[in-house]
N, C-alpha and C positions, 0 to 999 in steps of 0.2 A: 508423445503423437509422431507418427514419421517426418523426419526431418526434411524441410521442402529445401531444394538447392538454390533457389530465387529470391525467396523472401524470405526475411526474420519469422523465427517461430511460427512461420507458414503452414499450414497443415495440407498435405496434399488432397488433391480430391476423392482418391478411395478411403482417406481418412474422415474425411466431413460425412462421406455417405454413408460411414458405418455406425457414425451416430444419429442418433435417432432426431426425426423430423417432424415427429407427430407435434401438429400446434400446442404447447403449451395450455393448461387451462387458468392460469395468471401469467402475468410478466416476469421473471426471473427475480427483477428490483424488489415485487412485493413480496416476494415466494421467499427472498432472503430475509426481506423484514418479517415474517412470519417465521420462518424457521431461527432466526437470530432470538426471536421473542420469545419463541418455545424453549430454547437453550439458554436463554435468563430464569423462564418461569420454572424451571428444573432445578437452578442453582436455588431459588429463593424458598424453594418449595424444600431446599434440603439437602439437594445433592452438593456433598463436599470433595468428589474424589479429585485429586491431583496427580494421581500416578499418571503418566504417558497415556501406557496401556488401557486403561481404563476408563480415562477423558476421551479417549479415540472410540471406542467402542460406545458410549455415552453419544457423543456427539456423530454417529453415523445415525444412531435412529430417525432423529427427524431431519438427517440430508438424503437420504434413501426416502422417505414420506415425501420431501419436496422433489426430490429427484422424478418421482413417479410423477408428482404432478407437471414438470417441466417435459413428462413426456419421453421418459429415459425408459430404456429397456432392460428391466430391473435385473433380469436371469446374466445380463452382461456388466452393468453396472455395481451390484452388488458386489462382485468377488474383484472387481476392477476397484472400487472403492475400498473393499478392504486391503488390498496391495497397495493402495495409494498411502492410508491411514499409517500401515506398516513400515514402510518407507518415513514416512514423516516420524512416526515413533523413534526407529533408528537414527535420524539426522539428532532429534531431542538428548539421545541417548550417547548419543555422541561428543555433544557438545557437551552433558554433562559431566564427561570423564575428566578429574581433576588433572592430568596432564592438560586436557585439552581447555577447559576452563581458565586454566594459568594465562593462558595467552589471549583470553576475551574474544575468544571466536565465539558466534552464536550458531543459534538454529538454523538459520536460513541458507546459510552458508555452504552448511554439508547438505541441506535438503534441495537448494538449488545442484548444488552437486553431485548428487544420487541422481537426481532425474536425469542430467546432462549424462553421467554415465551410462545410466541404463539406454537411454534415445542412442545414444552414439556407438554400442556395443553390439545389442540386439536387438532383431526387428519389435518393433513392438504391437503387441496381439489386438485385436480386433475390440477383445473384449476390454481390456485396458482402455482402451481411447474412451470408450463411454464413460468412464471415472474421471477424466480430464479435463476438469468444467473448470477453470482458474476462475474465474470471476464470480461464480457461486460461490465458491469457499471464500474468496476473499470479500466480496460483500458481505454475505452473513457474518463474519469477523470484524466487519466497521462497523454492523449494527453492535456486536458486543463489545467492542473498545467504547461505544458510546458509555455505556454503564460506568467506564474508567473513567471518562473524562467529567468531570466535576465542576460546575459553576463556580464553586467553592476554589478546586484550586487557581482557575484560570484569574478569579479577582485577587488569590494571594498573589499571583504575579505581578500584578498591579501594571502600573504605567509604563514602567520600562519594559518589560515581557512583552506586551502587547504591542508598544510602539516598535521594538527593535521587530519583532515579528509581519508588523506592517509594512516597512520601511525595505526591509531585504526584500519580503513576496513582491513587492508592486515592481521593484526597482531589478530584481533578477528575470522576474516572469518579463517582465518588459525586452529587456535584455538578450535573452535566450530566443524567445519569439523572433525579436529583429535579427540577432545571427542566421537563425536557422533560415528565415526566409531569403538572408542575402545569401545564403550557399543553395538556395534555390531547393529547401525539402519544403513539399507540400503544405498546407496551412493546416490539416487535421495532423500529420505528423508534429509540425512546429509545436501547435495549440499543448498537446500531450507532452511532448517533450519539455516543455517550458513550466508548465504545470507540476510535472515531476521531479525537477532540478528547484523550483524555486521553491515549494509549497512543505509537501512532505512525503516525496518519491513514490512508493508503488500505490500507497491509498489514495494520493491526489490524481494519479494517472488513472484510477479506474472510476474516479469520480468525474475527471474529466472525459475520457472515453464514454461513459455514461451522458454525459452532458454535451457532446455534441455528435453523438450516435455515431463516434467514431470506428475504423476498420479495428476488430480483434486482432489480427494478426502486427498490426503496429505497436498495439496496447501490449503485446508479450514480447515485442522488443525491445518496449521500453522497458518496463519491468525486468527484463534481464538485465539489461546496460546499467540500471540504477543499480542492480545487487553486486554487480560487476564492481564497479565504479567504489561504491561505498565500503567493500571491506580493506583494501590498503589506504583509504583515508581515514576510517577508524583507528587504525596504528599508527600512520604516517602523522595526523593532527596532533596528536596527543605529544608525542617525541617531539615537533618544530614546537610546541607550546611551551614544553620545559626548556628548550634549548634556547629561546629566546627570550625566554625568564618572564613569558607572562603573568600576571596575577591568576590566581586559581578561579577564580568569579567568572574573569572576563575569558579565560580559556575555554571555561564551560558555555558560557554565552556564545561563542564562537563555535563550538562543536553542535550545541543545540540546536542553530539557525543554518547548519551546513551540510550535516549527515541525514543521510535521507530514510533511514529508518528507524524506528525509538528503539529497536534493541542495540545497534549500533550506537546511538547516543548515551545510553545508560552505559553501554561497555567501555567506549570511547573517556567517557569521565571519570568511570572508575580506574582509569590507567593514570590518570592525575591526581584525582583525590577524592573527599566526599561532598566537599564545597565545589567544585567544578562538575561533578555527576547531579548535584541540586541545583546550580541554575543552568546546566543543560537539558534538564527534565523541564525547568519551568518555560523556557525559548521554545524547545518543542513540543509542550501543549499550550502553547498560545497558537502555533502555527499548526497543531492539527486541528485546533477550534475553526482554523479558517476554512476548512474542508467545504462545510454546507454551504457559507459563504459566497466560496469562491466557485463552488457547483452551479449554483442560482444566478450569479453575475456572468459564467462561462456560455450557461443557457442562452441568456437575453443576448449577448453577444453575438452568439455562435446565429443563432437566431433571425437577429437583423442582418449578420453579414450573409449568410445564405439562404435567403428568403424561400420559405416556400410555395410552389407556382400554384396560384389558385384555381376557383374553377375555369376560368377563361384564360388560363395559361399568365397572367398577372401576377406578380411575386406579392406575398402576402405575408404580416406577420403579425401575431395577435396572442392573446394570454393562452388561448386553446395549443396554441403550435409551444410556444413555451413550455407549458403543462408537458404536452407529450414529449419534450426532449429532455425535461428535466429527470434526473437519474433519483427516482424514488426510494429506492434503500438508502438515503440520506435522511428521510425522515424518520426511520427507524433509528439513526445514529443520531438525531437531534433528541426524539423521544426518549431514547435510554438515558440519554444524559439528564433528561430535565427530569426523568423519574426518581433516578439515582441521587442527585443533587436537591432535591424539595421534598419529595413523598417518599422516602425510604429513611431509615435512622440510621444515624452515625455506626451505632455498633454494627447493623446487621450491613452496610457499607463495608466495614473492617471485616466481616467474617466472610462477604461473601467474594473479597478482592482476589483471593488464591484460586478458588475454583474459575472464577471468571476470566484469569489469566491465562489458566492451565487451557480454557476451552479455544479462548483464542489464539493462545501459540497454538493449539493442535490446527486449528482452519488454517492460519497462515502457513505453517509447513505443509501441509498438504497442497495450497496453493503453491507454492514454491515449490515442491516436487510437479507439481504439474506442469509450472511453465517450463521446468528443466526437460522433462518428456516430451514438451512442444519447443526444442526452442535448440537451434543451431548455431553453435558460437561461430564458426565461420561467416556466416552473414552478420554478425554484427559488424564484422568491417569492409565486408563487402557491399552490403546492400547501398543500393544508391552513390555506387563509389566510396561509400563512407562516409557520406557527407552529415548522415543523421547522427552519428556518434560524435564527427568530428564538431556538429553543432553542442552535444549536451556537455562534451568536454568543455568548449568554450565558455558557454552557461555556467558548470561548475568553476571553472576557475575564478569567474567575474564573482558566482557566489561567495566562493571563500574571501575575496577579497574586499568585497561589501560588508559581509558579516564581518569580519576582520575588523573593519572601523567603526560598525554600530556596536559592537561589543565593547569596544573603547569606551565609544560616545555614552552608552546607556548604560553600562555597569562599572565602568574604569573609575569611576568618583568625580568627575568633573568633564559635565558641567553639573551631571545629577549625583547627588549623594549615593554613595554603595551601599 
C-alpha cells in the first residue's frame, strides 16, 4: 500500500477506500479457520505439491474464495493476489539459491525487502492494494501451523523446555510492557510490543492484536520491527555463542527463546550445530504452544482493563465480552494441533509435513510481502519520536539477558541434568 508519512505502516485514506468495505458474511478470524482447514484437507486428500510456484497456485484457490466472502472486489483481488504470490515465490527462490542459503538468510527477509522496494520505488496500484491483506494470510498460516505443533513434540521438550518458556515469556513480557509505558507508549502499542518480543514475534503480535482488537497500523509497525531486528540477531547471536564458548545445547536454548521467527531459530541454530538447532527448536516449540493460552489471558486482562460500556453507560465485563474479543483463529490452530497429535497416524503426519510446511511458508511469505507493501522504513524510527522502537529494543535486550541465564539454568547441567 501507499506509504504514510505520519504513522507506521499506515495506509492513506485513499488506499483504505480502495479496499472493499462491504460487510463480510463471517469474520476474518473464522474465515481464516475455514480456509486453513480447507488447505489442510487438500493435503490430507493427497495434494503433495512442494514446488513454491505450484503451492502458490494451490493456495490461491481457497484464499480467493475466502476473499470473496470477506467482500473483496475479485477483479482487483485476483490479479493483486497473483502478484503478491509471485513476489512471495521470488523471495523463496532467492532464499534457496546456494550462495544465499550459505549465509542462512531466510525467505522472510527477501519477502519483506521485495515489498519494501516496491512500496518505496513505484506507486502501488489500487488493484494491488485489494490483495494486501496481511492478517488474513498470517491467520490462515497460523491455522496451518497448528498441524505442525504436536502435543507429543511439546511433551518431549519436557519440563525444561516448558519451564524456560514460561520463565522467559512472563518476565520479558512484564519488563517490556513496563518499559514501553515508562517511555509513554500507549497501552495498545505496549501490549503488542511486549507480546512480540516475549512470545514468538509476528505470530504473537497477530494473536495479541486480535485479543485486544488493536489498531492494525500499529500491528504492521510491530511486525516490521520484529523482522528488521531478528535478521542481525540471527547472525550475531551464534557468533557470540561460539566466541564465548557456550555449550551447543545451551546456545540453542538461548537462540530458541530469543529469536522471534521460527525460521530464524532454525537457521541460527544450524550456524552452531545440529544439537544447537534441535535445542533451539524445542524451546521455540514450547513458546509457540503458548500462543493460544496467551491470547485467552490477554483477552481477559484487556477486557477487565478496558471495560465495555453497558446499556446505562456503566462499565461491564462478561464472558460475552471476552468471547467477542477472543481471536477466533486460535481455535483453528488448537484444533489442527489436536487432530494431528491424536487422530492422524504417524505415517500420515510425516507424509504431510513437507506439503503443509510449503503451504504455510507461502502464506507467511505473502504476508511479509504485504507488510513491506504497507510499511515505511522511515516511520520505524520517527513514530512517536522513536519511543516504540526504543521500547522494543530495550525489551529485546532484556530478553537476551534473561534467556541467556535461563538457558544455562535449565540446559547447562546444573541444577538440572543436561
